[in-house]
Structures are given as structure tokens and as C-alpha cells.
N, C-alpha and C positions, 0 to 999 in steps of 0.2 A: 743894552750891555756892554760895556767895554774893556779891554781884558790890558793885562801892562806885564810883561813878562821879562825879571831882569838877570842878566848869569852876574858871580862875584865867584873870588875865589877863597878861601875861609881855611884858616891853618887852628886846628882845634887839638887839644894834650898840653899839661903840664910840661911834663917832662921830654917824653919823647911826642913829638912836634906829628901832629897828621892832615897832611891837604887837603879838603872836599870841596866839587863844585856845587853851590849853591843854586840853585833859581826859584825865584822869588817873584811870586803870585797877585798883581791887585782883580780886583773883579766889581765892578762899580756895577749895581742894576741899577734898575730904573726903580722910578716907583710901582709904576703896573705888572711887571718881574715880579717882585718883593712879592707886590700882594696876591700875585695867586701862591706865592710859595704858601704862606701862612694859611692861605683859605681852603685849599685840596690839602694842606699839610704832609708839604714835601722837606721837610726842614732833615729827616733824617735816612734820606735817598743817601746812597752812597751811588758818588761817581767814577769813584779812579781809586782800586787797587794798586800799594804799594808798599816797599821796605826801605830805608834810608841806610845810606853806607854807613853810617858808624849806629846800626842799630842790631839791641846784642843778640841772641841766638836763642834764649827762649824769652823773647820779647813778643805777646802775638800779636796777629796780624791786624786787629779788630783795635788797635791804637795809632795804625798807622794810615788807615784809609780816608780818603778825598769824600764828604761829604756835604750835601748839598747850605747843611747849617755853615760854613766854614768859610767858605765864600759868598754870604748873605749877610757877614758881618760888615764887609767894608776892609777886614785888614790886610795886610800882606801874608801868606803862606808861605813859611823858608822851608824848603827840604834839598837836602844837599846828597850829592852822588859821589859815585867811586872816579870818575874820570868826566876831562868833556864831552867824551861822543856820548857816555849817559845821560850828561845833563841837557843834551841837545837831543836824543831820543824819549828824554822822558818830557821837554816842550813840544816837541811833535805830539804823543798824546795828550797833550794837557785842552791845542789850540784845538785836536780833533773832539773829545771829550764837549770843550766847553762849547762846541759850533753844534756836537749830536742836545744837549744843555739850550740850547739859545732854541732848537726844533722843538724840543719835548715842550717845554715852559708855553708855544703857544699853540701847541697839540691840547694845553689842559688848561687854555683859557678860557674855553668853553665845551656845551658840552655839543656832542654830536648829533646830527640835526638824523628828521627819518628819511629813509634811504626806502625805494622800492623799487625790485629789480623782478622783470619778469625773465624769466625763460623757458 
């Protein structure tokens, strides 16, 4: 798994411009990791709850979830934050979550073996 994260400043709006801080995430999975995800049917698994800075108040939270299927395609995921501090905190959350995802994929690679315990 190769992870690439970059930060950019973006201005949105036609008349009243608002400055946002964009965090771009690209994940390149190995062929083996992609096979584990497909064989175990893990595409719809939620990785991270998030809500961008430009989200409307009545927008559903499920619309903004980061799921395995989003990183499986290899496309860049862009997320807008209100401040540079929130962008850095979001990056820390991404790195922690992707580290857990790597461990989780390793656990899903094979079924468990027989265990005998004497108490």
C-alpha cells in the first residue's frame, strides 16, 4: 500500500469567494490487497466518518463517508477543510485509519488456524 497526501488552498464561490484547505489522498493498493478486498467483499466497509467544510446543513452524513471502494479505484480523493489546522488533523486521522486498514487487510488474508488451550 502506497499513500500520497497533499495539501492545497482552494477558493470556491462565484461572487463571495471562500478559502478552503484541500487535502488530497491517493492510495495505491497492491494486487494482493485488491484481491483480498474483492474476495472477502469488503468494498462497502466504512473507513472514516467525515463532513467537508462546504457541506450543506441538511446533507446526509452517509454521502461523505470514506469507504474501501473509494480507495480501491486508485483515484484521488479530495476533502475540504475550513482551516489549515483541521486539514492537518484530518491528515493525521487518515494516516491512522490507513495503518489500521493495512493490519485489517493482513488479518483478512487467511482464515484462522485451529487453537487448543488448556486451562
